[in-house]
C-alpha positions, 0 to 999 in steps of 0.5 A, spaced: 401 925 397 403 918 399 401 912 396 399 905 399 398 902 392 403 897 388 404 897 381 399 902 379 401 907 373 402 913 376 397 917 371 391 912 372 392 913 380 393 921 380 387 921 375 383 917 381 385 921 386 385 929 384 380 932 380 384 932 373 383 928 367 388 922 365 390 926 359 392 932 363 396 928 369 400 926 363 401 933 361 403 935 368 408 929 368 411 930 361 412 938 363 416 935 370 410 938 374 410 931 378 415 928 382 416 921 386 421 921 392 424 928 389 425 925 382 422 926 376 418 920 373 415 918 366 408 917 365 408 909 365 412 909 372 408 904 377 408 907 384 410 903 390 408 902 397 411 909 401 412 913 395 411 920 396 408 924 390 408 931 389 404 935 384 406 942 382 399 944 379 400 951 375 395 957 376 390 957 371 391 962 365 386 966 363 384 967 356 385 973 352 384 970 346 377 972 342 374 968 337 374 971 330 370 970 324 375 969 319 374 964 313 379 958 314 379 952 309 377 946 313 379 940 309 376 935 314 373 935 320 369 930 325 368 930 333 376 928 334 380 932 329 380 937 324 385 938 318 386 945 316 389 948 310 393 955 312 394 960 308 401 964 307 401 970 312 397 967 317 400 966 324 398 959 327 397 962 334 397 968 338 403 971 342 403 976 348 401 983 345 398 979 338 392 976 340 388 977 333 388 975 326 391 968 328 388 961 326 387 960 333 382 966 333 379 963 327 378 956 330 375 958 336 370 961 332 369 955 328 369 950 333 367 954 339 369 949 346 371 943 342 378 944 342 383 940 346 386 944 352 393 941 352 397 946 349 394 952 354 389 957 352 394 961 347 394 954 343 388 950 344 387 944 339 394 946 336 398 939 336 404 942 331 405 948 327 408 951 321 411 958 320 407 964 318 409 965 311 409 957 310 402 955 307 399 948 308 396 943 312 395 942 319 392 937 324 387 940 329 386 936 336 378 937 338 379 933 344 385 932 349 385 924 348 386 926 340 391 931 342 395 926 346 395 920 341 397 925 335 403 928 339 405 921 340 405 919 333 409 925 331 414 924 337 415 916 334 416 919 327 410 915 324 406 922 323 407 923 315 409 930 314 411 932 306 413 939 304 414 942 297 419 948 297 423 952 292 430 953 293 436 957 291 440 954 286 441 946 283 443 941 288 449 936 287 445 930 289 438 929 287 436 926 293 439 925 300 438 926 308 440 931 312 441 929 319 444 935 323 442 938 330 438 944 330 438 949 336 438 956 338 443 961 334 449 963 338 448 970 336 441 971 333 436 969 338 431 970 332 434 965 328 435 957 329 442 954 327 445 947 325 449 947 332 452 941 337 451 946 343 444 945 346 441 942 340 436 937 338 437 932 333 433 934 326 432 929 320 430 932 313 429 927 307 429 931 301 428 929 293 429 934 287 423 934 283 424 940 278 430 944 276 431 951 273 437 955 272 437 959 278 432 955 283 429 948 284 423 945 286 424 940 292 420 935 296 421 934 303 419 929 308 420 930 315 422 925 321 423 930 326 419 937 327 424 942 330 423 950 329 425 952 322 427 945 320 427 945 313 429 953 312 435 951 317 437 945 313 437 948 306 441 954 308 446 949 311 447 946 305 447 952 301 441 952 298 436 956 302 428 956 301 427 962 296 425 968 298 426 966 306 428 973 309 431 970 315 436 965 312 436 967 305 440 972 301 439 979 302 436 979 296 430 975 299 428 982 303 430 987 297 425 983 292 419 983 298 417 976 295 412 975 301 416 970 305 419 963 304 416 959 298 415 953 303 408 949 303 406 943 307 403 939 302 401 932 305 400 929 312 398 922 314 396 919 321 392 914 325 386 917 327 386 917 334 379 914 335 378 910 329 385 908 328 384 908 321 390 911 317 388 918 314 392 922 309 391 929 306 394 932 300 393 940 298 394 943 292 400 947 290 399 954 292 398 960 287 404 964 289 409 958 287 406 959 280 410 966 280 416 962 279 414 955 276 409 955 270 403 951 273 403 946 267 410 944 270 406 941 276 400 939 272 404 935 267 407 930 272 414 931 269 418 931 275 425 928 275 425 921 277 
């Protein structure tokens, strides 16, 4: 495709030329499926006379994921977004060979066709995710435009994500920042690791809230959102998340604690349609009370 236009954004130009929404064009650009004169470009590229534009539109995927009437805790919902409190043990989205019982299956039943399609047929509406055995809050996009705006907030680090976790031992410092890059583990492909090879910057802020003889309750505030970020960073510090079978001690597997003690407690974001700031806080889950008395949370006796 050639262009005789000048100084028009390429996403706007292509959305007018082919049967695709502007948001889907942006996604294609971000995935490197659009090139100009043989080179990848950004979504704000302004086309010039004579530009040769090439688009590689992937074959459509066919949905093998079916709606399931699974109860889910919806904290907030409107026509643009939903906020869901995911229980521990629930997988967020299907994977090949495992298409049942996930949060996506439940969302397909509850929201029907009102989910963004940007992340494909396996992850409709999913803007960010948390691990199977991590509980807590997730934002769900119900339109593609909402999805793009929320994803941009995450990319710009303006999307608030606060976690509570119980870690092994007592930290030397009451608060701090872990700024260590994370990439695939060089020997174990199931794990991530702090590494400077084929990695991305990862930043976790932490603050100790309660201390006990053998473990501590810690608040984490994410600046980035890498896979297993908190789990990897705390293992790197020598204080893995309690019960973590992947990054914790061998006893975590032997004790069969049901997974890591990590909860996505709070999220905050600019609403993609109203532009109002919204913030949601979820209660500490019951499995935390296996280690910490409930009154310690209710008493507000956190370390300063």
